[in-house]
VEXDREN-2710 file (C-alpha; in Angstrom, 1 decimal):
% VEXDREN-2710
k/r/px/py/pz
1/ALA/190.5/65.8/255.2
2/TYR/192.7/65.1/252.2
3/SER/192.7/62.8/249.2
4/ALA/195.3/61.9/246.6
5/PHE/195.1/59.8/243.5
6/THR/198.1/58.8/241.3
7/TYR/198.1/56.9/238.1
8/SER/201.4/55.6/236.8
9/THR/202.0/54.3/233.3
10/TYR/205.4/53.3/231.9
11/GLN/206.5/53.5/228.2
12/GLN/208.9/50.6/228.6
13/HIS/206.9/47.6/230.0
14/VAL/209.3/46.6/232.8
15/GLN/207.3/48.1/235.7
16/ASN/203.6/47.5/236.1
17/ASP/201.1/50.3/235.4
18/GLY/198.9/51.0/238.3
19/TRP/197.1/53.5/240.6
20/ASN/197.2/54.6/244.2
21/PHE/194.5/56.3/246.2
22/THR/194.7/57.8/249.7
23/THR/192.0/59.5/251.7
24/GLY/191.8/60.5/255.4
25/PRO/191.9/63.3/257.9
26/ARG/194.7/65.9/258.3
27/VAL/195.1/68.0/261.4
28/SER/197.4/71.0/262.2
29/TYR/197.4/72.5/265.7
30/GLN/199.3/75.5/267.0
31/LEU/200.0/74.2/270.6
32/THR/201.8/77.4/271.7
33/LYS/203.2/80.4/270.0
34/PHE/206.4/78.4/269.4
35/VAL/205.2/74.8/269.0
36/ALA/203.1/73.4/266.1
37/LEU/201.8/69.9/265.7
38/GLU/200.5/68.2/262.5
39/ALA/199.3/64.8/261.8
40/SER/197.5/62.9/259.0
41/ALA/196.3/59.3/258.6
42/GLY/194.7/57.7/255.6
43/VAL/193.6/54.5/254.0
44/THR/195.8/53.8/251.0
45/THR/194.8/51.4/248.3
46/SER/196.8/50.5/245.2
47/ASP/196.1/48.3/242.2
48/TYR/198.6/47.3/239.6
49/SER/198.1/45.5/236.3
50/ASN/200.4/42.9/234.9
51/THR/201.8/45.1/232.1
52/GLY/205.4/44.8/233.0
53/THR/208.1/42.0/233.1
54/ILE/208.8/42.3/236.9
55/ALA/206.1/39.6/237.7
56/ASP/204.9/41.5/240.7
57/THR/201.2/40.8/241.4
58/SER/201.2/42.7/244.8
59/ASN/198.7/45.4/245.6
60/PHE/198.6/47.5/248.8
61/ASN/195.7/48.2/251.1
62/SER/196.6/49.6/254.5
63/VAL/196.8/52.6/256.7
64/THR/199.5/55.3/256.0
65/TYR/200.2/58.1/258.4
66/GLN/202.5/61.0/259.3
67/ALA/203.0/63.1/262.5
68/GLY/205.3/65.9/263.3
69/ILE/206.2/68.6/265.8
70/ARG/207.9/71.9/264.9
71/HIS/209.5/74.1/267.5
72/THR/210.5/77.7/266.9
73/VAL/213.1/78.4/269.6
74/ASN/213.6/82.0/268.6
75/LYS/213.6/84.1/265.5
76/ASN/217.0/82.6/264.4
77/LEU/216.5/78.9/265.3
78/SER/213.8/76.3/264.6
79/HIS/213.8/72.5/264.5
80/ALA/211.3/69.7/263.7
81/LEU/210.8/66.0/264.3
82/ARG/208.5/63.9/262.1
83/GLY/207.8/60.3/261.3
84/GLY/205.4/58.1/259.6
85/ARG/204.5/55.4/257.1
86/SER/204.2/56.0/253.4
87/LEU/203.9/54.2/250.1
88/SER/206.0/55.1/247.0
89/LEU/206.6/53.6/243.6
90/GLY/209.0/50.6/243.6
91/TYR/212.0/49.9/241.5
92/GLY/211.8/46.3/240.3
93/SER/208.6/46.1/242.4
94/ASN/205.1/47.6/242.3
95/PHE/205.6/49.7/245.5
96/THR/207.9/50.4/248.5
97/ASP/206.3/50.4/252.0
98/MET/208.4/52.8/254.1
99/PHE/208.6/53.8/257.7
100/ASN/210.7/57.0/258.4
101/LEU/211.8/59.2/261.2
102/GLN/213.4/62.6/260.5
103/TYR/214.9/65.5/262.6
104/SER/215.8/68.8/260.9
105/PHE/217.0/72.2/262.0
106/ASN/217.4/75.7/260.5
107/TRP/219.6/78.2/262.2
108/LEU/220.3/81.8/261.1
109/VAL/223.8/82.0/262.4
110/SER/224.4/85.7/261.6
111/GLN/223.0/88.3/259.2
112/GLY/222.8/86.5/255.9
113/VAL/224.3/83.2/256.9
114/THR/222.0/80.1/257.5
115/LEU/223.0/76.6/258.7
116/TYR/220.6/73.8/258.2
117/GLY/220.6/70.0/258.6
118/THR/218.6/66.8/258.4
119/PHE/219.1/63.5/260.0
120/ALA/216.8/60.6/258.9
121/TYR/216.2/56.9/259.3
122/GLU/214.1/54.9/256.9
123/ASP/213.0/51.2/257.1
124/PHE/211.4/49.9/253.9
125/ALA/210.4/46.8/252.0
126/GLY/209.8/46.2/248.3
127/SER/206.6/44.4/247.3
128/ASN/208.1/42.0/244.8
129/ASN/211.7/41.2/245.5
130/GLY/211.2/40.9/249.3
131/GLU/214.0/43.3/250.0
132/GLN/214.1/44.6/253.6
133/ALA/216.4/47.6/253.9
134/GLN/217.4/50.5/256.2
135/ARG/218.7/53.8/255.0
136/TYR/220.5/56.4/257.2
137/LEU/220.6/60.0/255.8
138/PHE/222.7/63.0/256.9
139/ASN/222.5/66.4/255.3
140/LEU/224.3/69.6/256.4
141/GLY/224.4/72.8/254.5
142/THR/224.8/76.5/254.6
143/GLY/223.6/79.4/252.6
144/TYR/224.9/83.0/252.3
145/GLN/222.6/85.8/251.3
146/LEU/224.5/87.6/248.5
147/THR/221.6/90.1/247.8
148/ARG/217.9/90.1/248.5
149/GLN/217.3/87.7/245.7
150/TRP/220.5/85.7/245.4
151/VAL/221.8/83.0/247.8
152/LEU/225.1/81.1/247.5
153/GLY/225.1/77.7/249.2
154/VAL/227.1/74.6/249.8
155/ASN/225.6/71.3/251.0
156/TYR/227.0/67.9/252.0
157/ALA/224.8/64.8/252.0
158/TYR/225.7/61.3/253.1
159/SER/223.5/58.2/252.8
160/LEU/224.1/54.6/253.8
161/LYS/221.8/51.8/252.7
162/ASP/221.9/48.4/254.4
163/SER/220.0/45.8/252.5
164/ASP/219.3/42.1/253.1
165/ILE/219.9/41.6/249.3
166/VAL/223.6/41.3/248.5
167/GLY/224.7/44.0/246.1
168/ASN/221.8/46.4/247.0
169/GLU/223.7/48.2/249.8
170/TYR/225.6/51.4/249.2
171/GLN/227.2/54.5/250.6
172/GLN/226.8/57.8/248.9
173/ASN/228.6/61.1/249.4
174/ARG/227.5/64.3/247.6
175/LEU/228.8/67.8/247.7
176/ILE/226.5/70.4/246.1
177/LEU/227.4/74.0/245.3
178/GLU/224.3/76.0/244.4
179/LEU/223.4/79.5/243.4
180/THR/219.7/80.3/243.9
181/ARG/217.6/83.3/242.8
182/HIS/214.3/84.0/244.7
183/PHE/211.6/85.7/242.6
END
């Protein structure tokens, strides 16, 4: 079982202050030596006060859930598929109700070189503005182990948002160069 409580308060009174509480069961199961399953479901409740200027009086009370499967193909390659429904803080609204599906992989191409990627689809709705939108996400990156503690990496991320509100759609391209130290 798991539970989570979040209280959000804003210094500038645009967004509404409020709280979210989720409780429910969580299960992890090692199906085989190479396949693991995990799932969680919970009742999520939120309550927001009218402290902001966004004029959103919506609260949330419904089931949220997540399920996933992870497959280790061999010592060099693993991949996973997960999906679910979640609740997050809104922008111009009290909350965003989101459904998502995500596939990811991690591949040790050769000694010290890793290739990883994520492909995701999100369908979400804002509580106040009535926005219905879909977002498509693509991420591809690689890392090179310089030493035991240092990794040099480059990552490309693309996202496309398709919204039913004119002006809320976008395309985003990011190229990230990173140097990471593991302690």
